[in-house]
C-alpha positions as CSV (number, residue, x, y, z in Angstrom):
1,M,19.4,-122.5,-171.2
2,A,22.7,-124.1,-171.5
3,E,23.4,-123.4,-167.5
4,D,20.1,-124.3,-166.3
5,S,19.3,-127.4,-168.1
6,P,20.9,-130.5,-166.8
7,K,23.7,-132.9,-167.9
8,F,23.0,-136.1,-169.7
9,I,24.7,-139.6,-170.7
10,I,22.3,-141.3,-173.2
11,P,24.5,-145.0,-174.4
12,E,23.1,-146.5,-176.8
13,S,22.8,-150.2,-176.7
14,F,25.0,-153.2,-178.3
15,Q,25.5,-152.9,-181.8
16,V,24.1,-149.3,-183.3
17,Y,23.5,-148.1,-185.6
18,K,23.5,-145.0,-188.2
19,L,20.2,-144.3,-187.8
20,S,20.5,-145.2,-183.9
21,I,23.3,-143.1,-183.9
22,G,22.5,-139.9,-186.1
23,A,18.8,-139.9,-184.1
24,A,20.6,-139.4,-180.8
25,S,22.7,-136.7,-181.9
26,N,19.5,-134.8,-182.9
27,L,19.0,-135.0,-179.9
28,S,17.7,-131.3,-179.2
29,W,19.6,-130.3,-176.0
30,P,22.4,-127.8,-175.1
31,A,25.4,-129.5,-176.6
32,D,27.3,-128.9,-173.8
33,R,25.2,-130.8,-171.7
34,L,24.7,-133.6,-173.8
35,V,26.8,-136.5,-173.5
36,I,25.9,-139.6,-176.3
37,Q,28.2,-143.1,-175.3
38,V,27.5,-146.0,-177.8
39,L,27.9,-149.1,-175.9
40,D,29.3,-151.8,-178.1
41,D,28.5,-155.7,-177.3
42,S,29.2,-156.9,-180.4
43,T,31.9,-159.6,-181.7
44,D,32.5,-158.9,-185.5
45,P,35.4,-157.1,-186.1
46,E,33.6,-155.4,-189.4
47,I,31.0,-154.3,-187.4
48,K,33.2,-152.9,-184.0
49,Q,34.8,-151.0,-187.2
50,M,31.3,-150.1,-188.6
51,V,30.6,-148.6,-185.0
52,E,33.5,-147.0,-184.1
53,L,33.9,-145.1,-187.4
54,E,30.4,-143.8,-187.3
55,C,30.6,-142.1,-184.0
56,Q,33.8,-140.3,-185.2
57,R,31.4,-139.3,-188.4
58,W,29.5,-137.6,-185.4
59,A,32.6,-136.6,-183.6
60,S,34.0,-134.7,-186.1
61,K,30.3,-132.1,-186.5
62,G,31.1,-130.8,-183.1
63,V,29.1,-134.3,-180.9
64,N,29.6,-135.2,-177.6
65,I,29.8,-138.9,-178.8
66,T,32.3,-141.7,-176.8
67,Y,32.6,-145.2,-178.5
68,Q,32.5,-147.9,-175.8
69,I,34.1,-151.2,-175.6
70,R,34.4,-154.1,-172.6
71,E,36.8,-156.4,-172.9
72,N,34.1,-159.1,-172.3
73,R,30.9,-159.5,-172.2
74,G,30.0,-160.2,-168.5
75,G,26.3,-159.8,-167.4
76,Y,25.2,-158.3,-171.4
77,K,23.4,-155.9,-171.3
78,A,23.1,-155.2,-167.6
79,G,27.1,-155.4,-167.2
80,A,27.4,-152.7,-170.2
81,L,25.2,-151.0,-168.9
82,K,26.9,-150.8,-165.5
83,E,30.7,-150.3,-167.3
84,G,28.9,-147.6,-168.8
85,L,27.8,-145.3,-165.5
86,K,31.5,-146.2,-164.0
87,R,33.3,-143.7,-166.2
88,S,34.5,-140.5,-165.4
89,Y,32.4,-138.0,-167.5
90,V,29.4,-139.8,-165.9
91,K,29.6,-138.2,-162.5
92,H,29.1,-134.8,-164.2
93,C,25.5,-136.2,-165.5
94,E,22.2,-136.3,-163.6
95,Y,20.0,-138.6,-165.4
96,V,20.3,-141.1,-168.0
97,A,18.5,-142.2,-171.7
98,I,18.4,-145.3,-172.1
99,F,18.1,-146.0,-176.3
100,D,18.1,-149.9,-178.1
101,A,20.0,-149.7,-181.2
102,D,16.7,-150.3,-182.9
103,F,15.2,-146.8,-181.5
104,Q,15.4,-143.7,-183.0
105,P,14.3,-141.0,-180.8
106,E,12.6,-137.5,-182.2
107,P,14.8,-134.8,-181.4
108,D,12.2,-132.6,-179.1
109,Y,12.2,-136.3,-176.7
110,L,14.6,-134.7,-174.2
111,R,12.4,-131.4,-173.9
112,R,9.0,-133.3,-173.5
113,A,10.8,-136.0,-170.6
114,I,12.9,-134.4,-168.8
115,P,10.8,-131.6,-167.0
116,F,9.2,-133.8,-165.5
117,L,11.9,-135.2,-163.8
118,V,12.4,-131.7,-163.0
119,H,9.6,-130.7,-161.2
120,N,9.1,-133.5,-159.6
121,P,12.2,-134.6,-157.7
122,D,10.7,-138.3,-156.4
123,I,10.4,-139.7,-160.0
124,A,13.0,-141.8,-160.9
125,L,12.0,-143.3,-164.5
126,V,9.5,-141.0,-167.0
127,Q,9.4,-144.2,-169.7
128,A,7.8,-144.1,-173.4
129,R,6.2,-145.7,-175.9
130,W,6.9,-147.7,-178.3
131,R,5.9,-147.0,-181.9
132,F,6.8,-149.9,-184.3
133,V,8.3,-149.4,-188.1
134,N,7.5,-152.7,-189.5
135,A,4.2,-153.2,-188.2
136,D,2.5,-153.9,-191.4
137,E,6.3,-155.8,-192.4
138,C,3.9,-159.4,-191.4
139,L,1.5,-161.3,-189.9
140,L,3.8,-161.7,-187.6
141,T,3.9,-158.2,-186.6
142,R,1.3,-157.0,-186.5
143,M,0.3,-160.1,-184.0
144,Q,2.9,-158.4,-182.1
145,E,1.8,-155.2,-182.3
146,M,-1.7,-155.8,-180.3
147,S,-0.2,-157.2,-178.1
148,L,2.4,-154.5,-177.1
149,D,-0.3,-152.0,-178.1
150,Y,-2.3,-153.4,-174.9
151,H,0.9,-153.8,-172.9
152,F,1.7,-149.9,-173.1
153,T,-1.9,-148.9,-173.5
154,V,-3.8,-151.0,-170.8
155,E,-0.8,-152.1,-168.3
156,Q,2.4,-149.6,-168.6
157,E,-0.8,-146.6,-168.1
158,V,-2.8,-148.3,-165.3
159,G,0.6,-148.8,-163.4
160,S,2.0,-145.1,-164.0
161,S,-2.0,-143.6,-162.8
162,T,-3.0,-146.5,-159.9
163,H,0.7,-146.8,-157.9
164,A,3.9,-144.8,-159.8
165,F,4.6,-148.3,-160.7
166,F,5.3,-150.5,-163.7
167,G,8.2,-152.6,-164.9
168,F,11.0,-150.6,-166.9
169,N,10.5,-151.5,-170.2
170,G,14.3,-151.6,-170.5
171,T,14.8,-149.2,-173.7
172,A,13.1,-145.5,-174.4
173,G,12.9,-144.1,-170.7
174,V,15.0,-141.5,-168.6
175,W,15.9,-142.5,-165.6
176,R,17.5,-140.0,-162.4
177,I,21.5,-141.6,-162.3
178,A,20.8,-140.3,-158.1
179,A,18.1,-143.7,-157.6
180,I,19.9,-146.1,-160.3
181,N,22.4,-146.4,-157.4
182,E,20.2,-145.9,-154.6
183,A,18.7,-149.1,-155.7
184,G,22.2,-150.5,-156.0
185,G,22.9,-150.7,-159.4
186,W,21.9,-152.7,-162.7
187,K,22.2,-156.5,-161.8
188,D,22.5,-159.1,-164.2
189,R,20.9,-161.7,-161.8
190,T,18.2,-162.2,-164.0
191,T,17.6,-161.7,-167.9
192,V,15.4,-159.4,-166.9
193,E,17.9,-155.8,-165.5
194,D,15.6,-153.4,-166.7
195,M,12.2,-154.5,-164.6
196,D,15.0,-156.0,-161.8
197,L,15.8,-152.5,-161.5
198,A,12.5,-151.0,-161.7
199,V,11.2,-153.0,-158.6
200,R,14.0,-152.4,-156.6
201,C,13.7,-148.5,-157.3
202,S,10.1,-148.6,-156.2
203,L,10.7,-151.2,-153.2
204,K,13.1,-147.0,-152.6
205,G,9.9,-145.4,-152.3
206,W,10.5,-144.0,-156.2
207,K,7.9,-143.1,-158.8
208,F,7.5,-143.5,-161.9
209,L,5.8,-141.7,-164.8
210,Y,5.0,-143.1,-168.0
211,L,4.6,-140.7,-170.9
212,G,1.8,-142.4,-174.0
213,D,1.6,-139.4,-176.2
214,L,5.2,-139.5,-175.7
215,Q,7.2,-142.2,-179.0
216,V,9.9,-142.8,-180.2
217,K,10.2,-145.6,-183.2
218,S,11.7,-149.0,-183.1
219,E,11.5,-151.9,-184.9
220,L,9.5,-155.8,-184.0
221,P,11.1,-159.0,-184.6
222,S,9.7,-160.5,-187.9
223,T,11.2,-164.0,-187.8
224,F,9.4,-166.2,-185.4
225,K,12.9,-168.0,-184.0
226,A,14.0,-164.3,-183.1
227,F,10.6,-163.8,-181.5
228,R,10.4,-167.5,-180.2
229,F,13.5,-166.3,-178.1
230,Q,12.8,-162.9,-176.9
231,Q,9.3,-164.1,-175.4
232,H,11.5,-166.8,-173.3
233,R,13.7,-164.4,-171.7
234,W,10.5,-162.1,-171.1
235,S,8.6,-164.9,-169.9
236,C,11.6,-166.6,-167.6
237,G,13.1,-163.3,-166.2
238,P,10.3,-161.8,-164.8
239,A,9.6,-165.4,-163.1
240,N,13.2,-165.7,-162.2
241,L,12.9,-162.4,-160.6
242,F,10.2,-162.9,-158.3
243,R,11.2,-166.2,-156.8
244,K,14.2,-164.2,-155.9
245,M,12.3,-160.8,-155.0
246,L,10.0,-161.9,-153.4
247,M,11.0,-162.3,-149.7
248,E,12.6,-158.8,-150.6
249,I,9.4,-157.2,-151.3
250,V,7.8,-158.5,-148.5
251,K,10.3,-157.6,-145.7
252,N,10.5,-154.2,-147.1
253,K,9.1,-151.2,-145.2
254,K,9.2,-148.6,-147.4
255,V,6.1,-148.9,-149.2
256,K,3.0,-149.4,-148.4
257,F,0.9,-152.6,-147.7
258,W,-1.2,-152.3,-151.0
259,K,1.9,-151.1,-152.9
260,K,3.1,-154.3,-152.1
261,V,0.1,-155.6,-152.9
262,Y,-0.3,-154.4,-156.4
263,V,3.5,-155.9,-156.8
264,I,3.1,-158.8,-155.7
265,Y,0.1,-160.8,-156.6
266,S,-1.3,-158.2,-160.0
267,F,2.4,-157.7,-161.5
268,F,4.1,-160.9,-160.5
269,F,2.0,-163.1,-159.5
270,V,-1.0,-162.8,-162.4
271,R,0.7,-161.0,-165.4
272,K,4.0,-162.5,-164.9
273,I,3.3,-165.8,-163.8
274,I,-0.4,-167.3,-163.7
275,A,-1.8,-165.7,-167.2
276,H,0.5,-167.4,-168.9
277,M,-0.3,-171.0,-167.4
278,V,-4.1,-170.2,-167.5
279,T,-4.3,-169.3,-170.9
280,F,-2.6,-172.4,-172.0
281,W,-3.9,-174.9,-169.2
282,F,-7.6,-173.5,-170.4
283,Y,-7.8,-172.6,-174.1
284,C,-5.1,-175.3,-175.0
285,V,-6.0,-178.6,-172.7
286,V,-9.4,-178.2,-171.1
287,L,-11.1,-176.3,-173.9
288,P,-9.5,-179.5,-177.1
289,L,-11.1,-182.2,-174.3
290,T,-14.8,-180.4,-174.2
291,I,-14.9,-181.4,-177.4
292,L,-13.1,-185.3,-177.4
293,V,-14.7,-186.1,-173.8
294,P,-18.6,-185.9,-173.7
295,E,-17.9,-185.7,-170.0
296,V,-16.0,-182.3,-169.8
297,E,-17.9,-179.3,-169.2
298,V,-17.7,-176.1,-169.1
299,P,-20.3,-173.5,-168.4
300,I,-20.9,-171.3,-171.5
301,W,-19.6,-167.6,-169.5
302,G,-16.7,-169.8,-168.9
303,A,-16.4,-171.2,-172.7
304,V,-18.0,-168.3,-174.6
305,Y,-18.5,-165.4,-173.2
306,I,-15.6,-164.0,-170.8
307,P,-12.4,-165.4,-173.2
308,S,-15.2,-163.0,-175.8
309,I,-14.8,-160.1,-173.7
310,V,-11.1,-160.8,-172.7
311,T,-10.7,-161.1,-176.5
312,I,-12.0,-157.7,-177.5
313,L,-10.2,-156.3,-174.3
314,N,-6.7,-156.7,-175.4
315,S,-7.6,-155.2,-179.2
316,V,-8.3,-151.6,-177.4
317,G,-5.1,-150.5,-177.7
318,T,-5.0,-151.4,-181.5
319,P,-8.7,-151.0,-182.9
320,R,-7.6,-151.1,-186.7
321,S,-6.5,-154.2,-186.1
322,I,-9.5,-155.8,-184.5
323,H,-10.1,-157.9,-187.8
324,L,-7.4,-160.3,-186.5
325,L,-8.6,-161.2,-183.1
326,F,-9.4,-164.8,-184.4
327,Y,-5.2,-165.1,-185.9
328,W,-4.2,-162.9,-182.8
329,I,-6.4,-165.3,-180.8
330,L,-4.6,-168.7,-182.3
331,F,-1.5,-166.7,-182.5
332,E,-1.1,-165.9,-178.0
333,N,-2.3,-169.6,-178.0
334,V,0.0,-171.6,-179.3
335,M,2.8,-168.7,-178.0
336,S,1.4,-170.0,-174.4
337,L,3.2,-173.3,-174.4
338,H,6.0,-171.7,-175.1
339,R,5.4,-169.1,-172.2
340,T,4.3,-171.3,-170.4
341,K,7.7,-173.3,-170.2
342,A,9.8,-170.4,-170.2
343,T,7.5,-169.2,-166.5
344,F,8.0,-172.4,-165.2
345,I,12.1,-172.3,-165.5
346,G,12.1,-169.5,-164.3
347,L,10.8,-169.5,-161.0
348,L,12.7,-173.3,-160.8
349,E,15.3,-171.8,-161.9
350,A,17.0,-175.0,-164.8
351,G,19.1,-174.9,-167.2
352,R,18.3,-171.8,-169.5
353,A,16.9,-169.3,-166.6
354,N,19.3,-167.1,-167.6
355,E,20.2,-167.7,-170.8
356,W,20.9,-164.8,-173.4
357,V,20.5,-164.3,-176.6
358,V,20.0,-161.6,-178.6
359,T,16.9,-160.7,-181.1
360,E,17.9,-161.0,-184.8
361,K,15.6,-157.7,-186.4
362,L,15.6,-156.6,-190.7
363,G,17.2,-153.5,-189.7
364,N,15.7,-150.0,-192.3
365,K,15.4,-151.4,-195.9
366,L,16.5,-148.0,-197.1
367,Q,19.0,-147.6,-195.4
368,K,21.1,-151.7,-196.1
369,N,19.9,-150.9,-198.9
370,A,21.7,-147.9,-199.5
371,D,25.0,-149.9,-197.8
372,A,24.8,-152.2,-199.9
373,S,24.5,-151.1,-203.0
374,K,27.5,-148.7,-201.7
375,N,29.5,-152.0,-200.3
376,K,29.0,-154.2,-203.5
377,T,28.9,-154.7,-207.7
378,N,26.7,-156.8,-209.6
379,V,24.4,-157.3,-207.0
380,K,20.9,-157.4,-206.8
381,M,19.1,-155.1,-204.8
382,F,16.5,-157.3,-203.4
383,K,19.0,-159.5,-202.5
384,R,21.2,-157.5,-199.7
385,P,22.4,-159.0,-196.9
386,R,20.7,-159.2,-193.6
387,L,21.9,-157.4,-190.5
388,K,21.2,-158.4,-187.1
389,I,21.1,-156.3,-184.9
390,I,20.2,-156.1,-180.4
391,D,16.9,-154.4,-178.7
392,R,15.9,-155.3,-174.9
């Protein structure tokens, strides 16, 4: 088995902790064909020491794991991934599976994803679905679950099925390293290095595959501040990338005309730009005006029927939360202003267009309680310190 198995490198981005390193180390794959690369861009010496010790612990068990830091944090995540692929031991690897700090793949992850790449040489990426371990933590996480479940159930599935193209989610995916190199590698020109690479690979003729039944545990930001910064990056980045790649897509001669239409119109223009603006102007400006100013009229089909249908369709990914639709509508309308602002910043490449603010998360509560009990005395468990981890 070891002789026939492709060789792997698995980078764990940024501040890693025991569960994510443990999950990567427990992946079912021949030991001599697997390299785990921990990319640590944290600036806290205590965190660096903690991560390095955890890597050494797994290395003592025979796991081929390397702890990697950089002299500077240039390029943020893209810079770390680019630096990771330059290591000499990576030259012997065919694929790279990427997991952010809070992602915990199941042991059979590689065995379920790799066959698609091995038997389909045209496929560059196999993307798994995210499964949220803290979706029930608060109302904010439930709202995020509804939006992201729709993204995976509809947007990623449709893109994979119709054009073999979708935006890489930045984590829980396996890339063919040859495709990354052919497309020019990781670039830090925007805050969405994952989408940037996906679009460039697609323009080279590579295909992507989304596996909805292959799920990887992850965590949602549970504070509004963290969520707001994340949404700014996710809204500003695609708009900025569209500005920079529009003519490159138009002039490309390797992909078919209809795929160009899909990428420019459906993927970028409608979903990444217009959707935010229409939501804000229609729901937050026009509809309120119909109440405040009687002269402003909107047909009932536009004010009631279409919004109702769109809202119901957005709930198909999370049927268990259909009773929260009213709150989800309010939540999305509140966020539409922030997303619209971020979209304009990206399109105009204004001051905050390339701002990278890490997403704070609470981490696994049980693990933190255990760590707190070991490291502190006479401290009640509910007063545990919060660890900061980062995701894409």
